[in-house]
N, C-alpha and C positions, 0 to 999 in steps of 0.2 A: 443397592448402594448408592447413595447420594454423594455425587462426586465433590472434593473440595481440594484445595491445593495441599492440605497436610495427608492425604490418603496415598497409602503406598500400596501397590498392586502387589499380593504375596501369591506363591505357588497355589495352585488348584482353585482359586478364585475365578469366578465366571464374569466376564465383563461383557455387557452389551452395548453396542453402538447403533443408535439409530440415525437415519439420514435426516438432513434438515430441510424441510419443506420450502419450496420457492414460494417468497412471497406474493400476494394477490394484489388487486386493486383496493380492497379495503383496508389492506396493512399500510397504504400509504398514508392515511391518517394518523397512525400511530408514529410513523416516522417523522412527519412534520413537526419541526422544532421552532421555525420561525417564518413569517410570511408576511411582505407587505406589498406595495405597487411595484417596487422594483425587482425583487428577489424572493426565493424561497431557500431556506437551509432544512436540509433533512438528515436523519441519521440512517445512514446507509447500513443495512446488516451484512454480515458475512455470507459468502456464497451467491452474491447478486452482483453482475457486471452494472458498472455506472452508466453506459451507454451501449449503444448498438456495437455490435462486432460483426465479422464476416459471416458467423452463422445467425442469419436473419430469425431463426427460430428460437434463439435463446433470449429468455426473459432478461429484460435489462431496466434499470431504474428510469431511464429518460422516457422509454415507452409506457411505463407504469404511470409516470408522472403526466405524460400527455394524455393518456385515457382517463387517468383521475380528473383533471382540469376540464376535459370534455363532460364528463359525467356530472361534477358538481357545479360548473358554470356554464356549461354549452358554448365552450370558446375552443378556436383552434389554436392551440398553444405548442409553441417549439421550445423547449427548455434550453437556455444559452448555457452551454458547457464553458467553464473557465478553469476547471480543474478536474482531475480524476482520482478514483481510488480504484486499486487493484479489486478483482471480485473477491478475494479471500481475505481483504482488509475491511474493517467496519468502521464508521466513524461520520463526522459530519461532512457534507458537500453541500456546494452553493451552485444554484441554477439561476440565472437571470431571466427576467422577464422582458427586459428591452434590450434590443441588439444594439443601441447607442451606448451603452453602458460596459461594452466589451474591452474597449480600449482602456478605460478607467480602471477596471479590476484587473487587467493584464499589467499595467503599471504598478498597481498596489502590492501585486505579487512579486514582481521584480525588485520592487524597493522595500521588500519585507514588513510592509505595513499590514499585510496578512501573515500571519505567522503559524506554521503547521507543528503540532507536537503529536508525536506517536508514542504509543506503549506496545512493546512487544516482548513474548516470551522467548529467551534464547537458551541454547544448550552452552554451559560453562560460565565462566566469571572472568571478565577482562581485568587486565593489570596496566595501568591503573584503572579505578572503578568509575572515573569520570575524565572526560577530555574531549578532544576534536580530532575527528578522522578526515583526511584529506589525501585523496586519490586522484589520478586522472583515468577516466574510463570512456569506453568507447563500445557502442553496439556493434555486433558482428555484421559484416556485409549481409551474409544470409539471415533474414529474419526468423527463419524455420528452425535455426540452432537453439534459439532461447538462451543465448548465452551474452555474456558482457564481457568485454576484453579490458584489464587493467594493464597499465604500462608494465607493470612488475610481475603480475600473475595472471593467468588465464582462469577466470572463476565462472563456474556454471552457478546460477542462483538458486536452481533447483535441487542441488546436490543434498545429500543427507549428510549429518553432521560428520561421520566418518570418511567422507569421501571429498571434504573440502581440501584442495590441494594448497599446501604450504611451502613456501621456499623454492618455488620453481625459478623465480628471479629471471622472467622472460620479458625481454625488452623487444617491442615490435616497432620496426621503422617503417613499416609498408604503409603506403600513403592511402591506402583503402580504409584504414583506422583513423577516424577523426576524434581524437581524444578531448575531453573538456573536464575541467575541475569539477570535481565532486566533494562536497564539504558536509560534514554532519557533527552535530554537538551531540554527545551521549552521557548518559549517567545511570547507574545501577540504582534503582530504587529499592530492591529487595532480592534476597537469594533464599532457594529451598533446596539444599541439596547441590545436584550440578546444573540446577536450572535458575537463572536470573530474569527478573523484570527489568527491562531497560526502557528509560526516557530518551527519545531520539528526536531531535530538533534539525531537520534537514535545512541548509543554508543555500542549497541548490536543487534542481529539479532534474536529476538523470533518470534514465531508465532503469528500474530496479535497484536504485541507489541504496536504499536501506538494506536490502536483502543481500547485496553484494558486500557492502562495508562490513556488516556483521560477520559474514562469512570470512573475509579477509582478516578479521580480528580474531578469528578462531571460535567465534560464537553465533553459529549460523541460527536463524530465526525458526522456531519449533512451530 
């Protein structure tokens, strides 16, 4: 069966899931959207880290681009990272070729001269179907918890839809939590049963901001 958005899985149907292979050096050519003497823009696929992690054996886009430039141009190239995408997020990512451009690009991101738009499939439909979310979020002091603290709710951004805590109304005064404003513009583009396609435009850049704010709205990202 070829999957599309209108397909409903019925009892006794057999569904096969195939693992997604990691990209190779040759795949970088297909990812390259734009390049000049200043920067490269690539379309990062799902299931690929955008930069090296603590697990140095894990394939990531920075290492792929570095090896690609050596193979193509025989130059030692260190991609300048000015923003990141989660491993499970696909989309455009910018790498700089010149270190002196870092400050200028950091400033453009701060002034929203570079704007990010995300699409995400979520569980449920929010009311209203468009608006602005504003929360105060903080990372847990222990990064191993994989949790983000909201001033009003304790949210684990990895939770399944049925596990999203609602109405806990916990306010944490502990000084170890450093809360920062998180703001996102959201809009429902389409719905299919209990699944919605969101357009999300973050106005700030907090850790797991979109995942947490969707969960707080009762529409966790699928």
